[in-house]
C-alpha positions in Angstrom: 0.0 0.0 0.0 1.0 3.6 -0.5 1.8 5.8 2.5 -1.6 7.6 2.1 -3.4 4.3 2.0 -1.5 3.0 5.1 -2.5 6.2 7.0 -6.1 5.8 6.1 -6.1 2.1 7.2 -4.4 3.0 10.4 -7.0 5.7 11.2 -9.7 3.1 10.7 -7.9 0.6 12.9 -7.6 3.1 15.7 -11.4 3.4 15.7 -11.9 -0.4 15.5 -9.4 -1.3 18.2 -11.6 0.4 20.8 -14.0 -2.6 20.6 -11.9 -5.5 19.2 -8.5 -7.1 19.5 -6.5 -6.8 16.3 -3.7 -8.8 14.9 -1.7 -6.9 12.4 1.1 -8.0 10.1 3.1 -5.0 8.8 6.6 -4.7 7.4 6.9 -1.0 8.1 7.3 -1.3 11.9 7.6 2.5 12.4 4.1 3.0 11.0 2.4 1.0 13.7 4.3 1.6 16.9 1.8 4.2 18.2 -1.1 1.9 17.3 -0.1 -1.3 19.1 0.3 -2.1 22.8 2.4 -5.2 22.1 4.8 -5.9 19.2 6.2 -9.2 18.0 9.0 -9.2 15.5 9.8 -12.3 13.4 12.8 -12.9 11.2 13.2 -15.9 8.8 10.2 -17.6 10.5 11.4 -17.2 14.1 10.2 -14.9 16.8 13.2 -12.6 17.7 11.6 -10.1 20.0 8.2 -9.5 21.7 6.9 -6.9 24.2 6.2 -3.2 24.4 6.9 -1.5 21.0 9.6 0.9 22.3 11.4 -1.9 24.1 11.3 -4.2 21.1 12.6 -1.5 18.7 15.6 -1.0 21.0 16.6 -4.7 20.9 20.0 -5.0 19.1 18.9 -8.0 17.0 15.8 -6.2 15.8 17.8 -3.1 14.9 20.4 -5.2 13.1 17.8 -7.2 11.1 15.5 -4.4 10.1 17.8 -1.4 9.8 21.2 -3.1 9.3 22.7 -1.5 12.4 22.4 -2.1 16.1 24.8 0.5 17.4 22.4 3.4 16.9 21.2 4.9 20.2 17.7 4.0 21.2 15.5 6.2 23.2 
């Protein structure tokens, strides 16, 4: 999907998640971190990290796999 389409779908999901539990598969992790309460990251069919989005995004293996660098500071 395009960035515009992703934004529209995420807006709709914010409305729906008030009443339902959602399972979302997305490759652009940065687009969904403010939407989810729990984030699971898989690589080559294996779960490599799971938890609160900000904690998962700071995991060195996640940073290496998705952004090619783990040494970047994480907030």
